[in-house]
C-alpha positions in Angstrom: 81.4 -96.1 21.9 83.5 -92.9 21.6 87.2 -93.1 22.1 88.8 -90.6 24.6 90.9 -89.1 21.7 87.8 -88.3 19.7 86.0 -86.9 22.8 89.0 -84.5 23.4 89.1 -83.5 19.8 85.4 -82.8 19.6 85.5 -80.9 22.9 88.4 -78.8 21.6 86.5 -78.0 18.4 83.4 -76.9 20.3 85.4 -74.7 22.7 87.2 -73.1 19.7 83.8 -72.3 18.0 82.2 -70.9 21.2 85.2 -68.9 22.1 85.5 -67.5 18.6 81.9 -66.4 18.5 82.1 -64.9 22.0 85.2 -63.0 21.0 83.5 -61.7 17.8 80.5 -60.5 19.8 82.6 -58.9 22.5 84.7 -57.2 19.7 81.6 -55.8 18.1 80.6 -54.5 21.6 84.0 -52.9 21.9 85.0 -54.8 25.0 88.7 -55.4 25.8 88.0 -59.1 26.2 86.9 -59.2 22.5 90.3 -57.8 21.5 92.1 -60.3 23.8 90.2 -63.2 22.1 90.1 -61.9 18.5 93.8 -61.1 18.1 95.1 -64.6 18.9 92.5 -66.2 16.7 93.4 -63.9 13.8 97.1 -64.8 14.3 96.4 -68.5 14.4 94.2 -68.3 11.3 96.9 -66.2 9.5 99.4 -69.0 10.1 97.0 -71.6 8.9 96.2 -69.6 5.7 99.9 -69.1 4.9 100.5 -72.9 5.4 97.4 -73.6 3.2 98.7 -71.3 0.4 102.2 -72.8 0.5 100.7 -76.3 0.3 98.4 -75.4 -2.5 101.4 -73.8 -4.4 103.4 -76.9 -4.0 100.6 -79.1 -5.3 99.9 -76.7 -8.2 96.4 -76.0 -7.0 96.0 -72.4 -8.2 92.3 -71.7 -7.2 93.0 -73.0 -3.6 96.2 -70.9 -3.4 94.3 -67.8 -4.4 91.6 -68.5 -1.8 94.2 -68.9 0.9 96.0 -65.7 -0.1 92.7 -63.8 -0.1 92.0 -65.2 3.4 95.5 -64.2 4.5 95.0 -60.7 3.1 91.7 -60.2 4.9 92.9 -61.5 8.2 96.1 -59.4 7.9 94.0 -56.3 7.3 91.9 -57.1 10.5 95.1 -57.6 12.5 96.5 -54.3 11.2 93.3 -52.5 12.2 93.3 -54.1 15.6 96.9 -53.2 16.3 96.7 -49.5 15.5 96.9 -46.9 18.3 93.3 -45.9 17.9 92.1 -49.5 18.4 94.3 -49.7 21.6 92.5 -46.7 22.9 89.1 -47.8 21.8 89.4 -51.3 23.4 91.4 -50.1 26.4 94.5 -52.2 25.6 97.2 -51.9 28.3 100.4 -53.8 29.0 98.5 -56.3 31.1 95.9 -56.9 28.3 98.9 -57.5 25.9 100.3 -60.1 28.3 96.9 -61.9 28.6 96.7 -61.8 24.8 100.2 -63.3 24.5 99.3 -66.1 26.9 96.1 -66.9 25.1 98.0 -66.9 21.8 100.4 -69.5 23.3 97.6 -71.6 24.6 95.7 -71.5 21.3 98.8 -72.3 19.3 99.6 -75.2 21.6 96.0 -76.6 21.4 95.8 -76.0 17.6 99.0 -77.6 16.6 100.4 -79.8 19.3 97.7 -81.1 21.7 95.4 -83.9 21.0 95.6 -86.8 18.7 
């Protein structure tokens, strides 16, 4: 028998995976929806990688800290590239798209860190 908390957690994980893959495909096809999905994911994973590197530093785990810092560097480079003026033009980012992205970022942050078990 599956508990309701486990079912919610598994459903949330599968939604994250499917939404992330869909965002990546849409980003490769240069659709605005890909930009809307990818930017919040990159921001959430940047926060996670910073948290991971701080934790590894406190526990004196040098290889893990270096992996987290490498991940942070790569995601930061992706965020920088997606937030340049050329990317805004390429993906058709307008003020309304930025608002939708901010709302998705809040939703992803809430679901990632506060919702569930």
